[in-house]
C-alpha positions in Angstrom: 105.5 112.2 128.0 102.0 110.2 127.1 101.7 106.7 127.7 101.8 104.3 124.8 99.3 101.6 124.2 100.6 98.8 122.3 98.0 96.1 121.0 100.6 93.3 119.8 104.0 92.3 121.2 105.7 92.8 117.5 104.5 96.7 117.8 106.5 96.7 121.3 109.7 94.3 119.7 109.9 97.3 116.9 109.7 99.9 119.4 112.4 97.9 121.7 114.7 97.4 118.5 114.2 101.2 117.5 115.2 102.1 121.3 118.5 99.9 120.9 119.6 101.1 117.5 119.1 104.9 119.0 121.4 103.9 121.9 123.7 102.4 119.5 124.2 105.6 117.6 124.1 107.9 120.7 127.1 105.6 122.1 129.2 105.4 118.9 128.5 109.6 119.2 130.0 109.6 122.5 133.2 107.3 121.6 133.7 109.7 118.2 133.7 113.1 120.5 135.9 111.5 122.9 138.4 110.4 120.7 138.9 113.8 118.7 139.0 115.4 122.0 142.0 113.5 122.8 143.1 113.7 119.6 143.0 118.0 119.9 145.0 117.7 122.7 147.8 116.2 121.4 151.1 118.5 121.2 151.1 118.4 117.4 147.8 119.0 117.2 147.9 122.5 119.7 151.4 123.4 118.0 149.8 123.4 114.6 146.8 125.0 115.6 149.0 128.1 117.1 151.1 127.9 113.7 148.2 127.7 111.8 146.4 131.1 113.1 149.7 132.8 112.6 151.1 131.1 109.5 149.3 133.8 107.5 151.0 136.8 109.1 154.6 135.5 108.6 156.7 134.5 105.7 157.0 131.3 104.1 154.0 130.4 106.9 152.3 127.5 105.0 156.0 125.9 105.1 156.2 126.4 108.2 152.6 125.2 109.3 153.1 122.1 107.2 156.8 121.1 108.6 156.0 121.8 112.3 153.9 119.0 113.0 156.5 116.7 111.2 159.1 118.3 113.3 157.1 117.4 116.3 156.4 113.9 115.8 160.1 112.9 115.2 161.6 115.5 118.2 158.6 114.7 121.0 159.6 110.9 121.1 163.5 111.5 120.6 162.9 114.3 123.8 161.3 111.5 125.9 163.7 108.9 125.0 166.6 111.2 126.3 165.1 112.0 129.6 164.0 108.2 129.9 167.5 107.1 129.4 169.9 109.9 131.3 171.3 108.8 134.5 169.9 109.9 137.6 171.4 112.1 139.7 174.0 113.4 137.8 
């Protein structure tokens, strides 16, 4: 890396502003990547991907691949509440 030589404070300020913007862009890319990774590990997305891969091989595959995420969005909270509300030790 070569050493930069500046002839004025304006050049230094401009370079610092560029670096600040590049840092913010990198941070936003990281945040977006983490968000997409979290979404890809949701049960709905995992099952949707599995069904999507096999939907062409089964009859009515498009209907199944569309209905599965909807059913999971309704079923998962219901099952979680059922486990949370049931009595312990019975």
